[in-house]
C-alpha positions as CSV (number, residue, x, y, z in Angstrom):
1,X,-0.1,0.0,0.2
2,X,1.4,3.4,-0.9
3,X,1.7,5.9,1.8
4,X,0.4,9.3,0.9
5,X,1.7,12.9,2.0
6,X,-1.3,14.4,3.8
7,X,0.5,17.9,3.8
8,X,0.2,17.8,0.0
9,X,-3.5,18.3,0.0
10,X,-3.4,21.5,2.1
11,X,-4.1,24.9,0.5
12,X,-2.1,28.0,0.9
13,X,-4.5,29.4,3.3
14,X,-4.5,26.2,5.4
15,X,-0.6,26.4,5.5
16,X,-0.7,30.0,6.6
17,X,-3.3,29.2,9.3
18,X,-1.7,26.2,10.6
19,X,1.7,28.0,10.8
20,X,0.0,31.0,12.4
21,X,-1.5,28.7,14.9
22,X,1.7,26.7,16.0
23,X,3.6,30.3,16.1
24,X,0.9,31.9,18.5
25,X,0.9,28.8,20.8
26,X,4.5,28.5,21.0
27,X,5.0,32.2,21.6
28,X,2.5,32.2,24.5
29,X,4.2,29.1,25.9
30,X,7.7,30.5,26.1
31,X,6.6,33.9,26.9
32,X,5.6,33.1,30.2
33,X,8.6,30.7,30.7
34,X,6.5,27.6,30.9
35,X,8.4,24.1,30.9
36,X,5.2,22.0,30.8
37,X,5.9,20.5,27.6
38,X,3.0,18.2,27.7
39,X,0.9,21.2,27.5
40,X,2.8,22.5,24.6
41,X,2.5,19.2,22.8
42,X,-1.1,19.0,23.4
43,X,-1.9,22.5,22.1
44,X,0.2,21.8,18.9
45,X,-1.4,18.5,18.2
46,X,-4.6,20.0,18.6
47,X,-4.3,22.6,16.1
48,X,-2.7,20.4,13.5
49,X,-5.6,18.0,13.9
50,X,-8.1,20.7,13.3
51,X,-6.3,22.0,10.0
52,X,-6.7,18.4,8.4
53,X,-10.2,17.9,9.9
54,X,-11.0,21.3,8.3
55,X,-9.8,19.7,5.1
56,X,-12.1,16.8,5.5
57,X,-9.1,14.4,5.9
58,X,-9.3,11.3,8.4
59,X,-5.7,11.9,9.1
60,X,-6.8,14.8,11.3
61,X,-9.0,12.5,13.3
62,X,-6.0,10.1,13.9
63,X,-4.0,13.2,15.2
64,X,-7.0,14.1,17.4
65,X,-6.9,10.7,19.1
66,X,-3.5,11.4,20.2
67,X,-4.5,15.0,21.3
68,X,-7.3,13.5,23.3
69,X,-4.9,11.1,25.5
70,X,-2.6,14.1,26.1
71,X,-5.0,16.6,26.9
72,X,-6.7,14.3,29.4
73,X,-3.5,13.8,31.2
74,X,-2.8,17.5,31.5
75,X,-6.4,18.0,32.8
76,X,-6.0,15.6,35.4
77,X,-2.8,17.5,36.9
78,X,-4.7,20.7,36.7
79,X,-7.6,19.1,38.6
80,X,-10.1,19.7,35.8
81,X,-11.4,16.1,36.3
82,X,-14.3,16.8,34.1
83,X,-12.2,17.6,31.2
84,X,-10.1,14.5,31.7
85,X,-13.2,12.1,32.0
86,X,-14.8,13.9,29.0
87,X,-11.9,13.2,26.8
88,X,-11.2,9.7,28.1
89,X,-14.9,8.5,28.1
90,X,-16.4,10.6,25.4
91,X,-13.8,12.3,23.1
92,X,-11.5,9.6,22.6
93,X,-14.0,6.7,21.8
94,X,-16.1,9.2,19.7
95,X,-12.8,10.0,17.8
96,X,-12.1,6.4,17.2
97,X,-15.8,5.9,15.9
98,X,-15.3,9.1,13.8
99,X,-12.1,7.9,12.3
100,X,-13.8,4.6,11.2
101,X,-16.8,6.5,9.9
102,X,-14.7,8.9,7.9
103,X,-12.5,6.3,6.5
104,X,-15.7,4.0,5.3
105,X,-17.3,7.1,3.5
106,X,-14.7,8.9,1.3
107,X,-16.3,11.5,-1.1
108,X,-14.8,9.7,-4.0
109,X,-13.1,6.3,-4.5
110,X,-9.3,6.7,-3.7
111,X,-9.8,10.1,-2.3
112,X,-9.0,11.4,1.4
113,X,-11.9,13.7,1.6
114,X,-14.7,12.5,3.9
115,X,-18.3,12.4,2.2
116,X,-20.7,14.8,4.1
117,X,-23.3,13.0,5.9
118,X,-27.1,13.8,6.2
119,X,-29.1,14.8,9.4
120,X,-32.5,13.5,9.8
121,X,-35.2,13.5,12.5
122,X,-34.1,10.4,13.7
123,X,-30.6,11.6,14.9
124,X,-32.6,14.6,16.5
125,X,-34.6,12.2,18.5
126,X,-31.3,10.3,19.6
127,X,-29.3,13.5,20.2
128,X,-31.5,15.5,22.6
129,X,-32.2,12.7,25.1
130,X,-28.7,11.5,24.8
131,X,-27.3,15.1,25.7
132,X,-29.6,15.5,28.6
133,X,-28.9,12.1,30.1
134,X,-25.0,12.5,29.7
135,X,-24.8,16.0,31.0
136,X,-27.0,15.3,33.9
137,X,-25.0,12.2,34.8
138,X,-21.4,13.9,34.4
139,X,-22.7,17.0,36.8
140,X,-23.1,14.5,39.7
141,X,-20.0,12.7,38.7
142,X,-17.8,15.9,38.4
143,X,-19.3,17.2,41.8
144,X,-18.4,14.0,43.4
145,X,-14.9,14.5,42.3
146,X,-14.9,18.1,43.4
147,X,-14.1,19.3,39.9
148,X,-12.8,22.9,39.8
149,X,-15.4,25.3,38.0
150,X,-18.1,22.9,38.2
151,X,-20.7,24.8,36.0
152,X,-18.4,25.6,33.0
153,X,-17.2,22.0,33.3
154,X,-20.7,20.7,32.9
155,X,-21.6,22.9,30.0
156,X,-18.4,21.8,28.4
157,X,-19.9,18.3,28.6
158,X,-23.1,19.3,26.9
159,X,-21.2,21.1,24.0
160,X,-18.7,18.4,23.5
161,X,-21.6,15.7,23.4
162,X,-23.3,17.5,20.7
163,X,-20.1,18.1,18.7
164,X,-19.1,14.5,18.8
165,X,-22.3,13.1,17.8
166,X,-22.4,15.3,14.8
167,X,-18.7,14.7,13.9
168,X,-19.4,10.9,13.7
169,X,-22.4,11.7,11.4
170,X,-19.9,13.8,9.3
171,X,-21.9,16.9,9.6
172,X,-20.6,20.5,9.1
173,X,-22.6,21.5,12.2
174,X,-20.2,19.7,14.2
175,X,-17.7,22.6,13.9
176,X,-20.6,25.0,15.3
177,X,-20.8,22.9,18.5
178,X,-17.3,23.0,18.8
179,X,-17.0,26.8,18.6
180,X,-19.4,26.8,21.7
181,X,-17.1,24.6,23.3
182,X,-14.0,26.5,22.6
183,X,-15.7,29.5,24.2
184,X,-16.3,27.5,27.3
185,X,-12.8,25.9,27.5
186,X,-11.2,29.5,27.2
187,X,-13.2,30.5,30.2
188,X,-12.2,27.3,32.1
189,X,-8.3,27.7,31.2
190,X,-8.4,31.4,31.9
191,X,-9.7,30.6,35.4
192,X,-6.9,28.1,35.8
193,X,-4.4,31.0,34.7
194,X,-5.4,32.7,37.8
195,X,-3.6,29.9,39.7
196,X,-0.6,29.3,37.2
197,X,0.4,31.2,34.1
198,X,1.7,27.8,32.9
199,X,-1.8,27.3,31.4
200,X,-1.8,30.6,29.1
201,X,-0.8,28.4,26.3
202,X,-4.0,26.4,26.6
203,X,-6.0,29.7,26.7
204,X,-4.3,30.6,23.5
205,X,-4.8,27.1,22.1
206,X,-8.4,27.2,22.4
207,X,-8.6,30.6,21.1
208,X,-6.8,29.3,17.9
209,X,-9.2,26.2,18.1
210,X,-12.0,28.8,17.9
211,X,-10.5,30.4,14.7
212,X,-9.9,26.9,13.4
213,X,-13.2,25.5,14.0
214,X,-14.7,28.6,12.4
215,X,-12.9,28.0,9.1
216,X,-14.0,24.3,9.3
217,X,-17.6,25.1,9.3
218,X,-17.0,27.3,6.3
219,X,-14.8,24.8,4.6
220,X,-17.2,21.9,5.3
221,X,-20.4,23.9,4.2
222,X,-18.5,24.8,0.9
223,X,-17.4,21.2,0.6
224,X,-21.0,19.9,1.1
225,X,-22.3,22.1,-1.7
226,X,-19.6,21.0,-4.0
227,X,-20.4,17.4,-3.4
228,X,-24.1,18.0,-3.9
229,X,-23.3,19.6,-7.2
230,X,-21.1,16.5,-8.2
231,X,-24.0,14.0,-7.1
232,X,-26.4,16.1,-9.2
233,X,-24.2,16.2,-12.1
234,X,-23.5,12.3,-11.8
235,X,-27.3,11.7,-11.7
236,X,-27.9,13.9,-14.7
237,X,-25.2,11.9,-16.6
238,X,-26.9,8.7,-15.6
239,X,-30.4,10.0,-16.7
240,X,-29.0,11.0,-20.2
241,X,-27.2,7.7,-20.7
242,X,-30.2,5.8,-19.8
243,X,-32.5,8.0,-22.1
244,X,-29.9,7.2,-24.9
245,X,-30.0,3.5,-24.3
246,X,-33.7,3.7,-24.5
């Protein structure tokens, strides 16, 4: 099997956004004299994953799995047990499920671009009770662990669950849910910065995530429209071919 270079598929804008993201995070990390390199690695992995996910490339999902593991570790030492539990019990398994789903549904045979999914009422009937049940359960779990900043941590559960569910379904709206989650996490890690400036890079990280997730939504919306045009064109060609045969 021939190995491909995923970086070749990035556009000039995506290269610029990725390099800007890496630079901003690294600058904030070293500006405060931080030596917690696990935090730095987490942030750099995260923005790298988002660039490829914005491109609709499953390679980004593989990186996100690594990000989830390291981020859960960092959250544990920051006593953000909510984030740790979310990423180990929700984000990690959902990323694995998403990776499988994305690989099984390429937009065209032999391409790395994922096929955009479709949302139905059935998904809504599953999503609403699922989010209510998971969020309620996590509230009591997090409270039992004396989780720092309980309310924002609980809100993070809800936004994460929505985003992850939509991500598995390969829907552009997953990025919107992650935008709300980014805002919650910016608040969480800003509060952590009151205790230690070592977490400043994570504030910058999720601020960059906010920019990247906004780009992801725009990119996926355009990709969805392009895929629908291709499908319509293919259907038209098939109808024309069928009429010619008749």
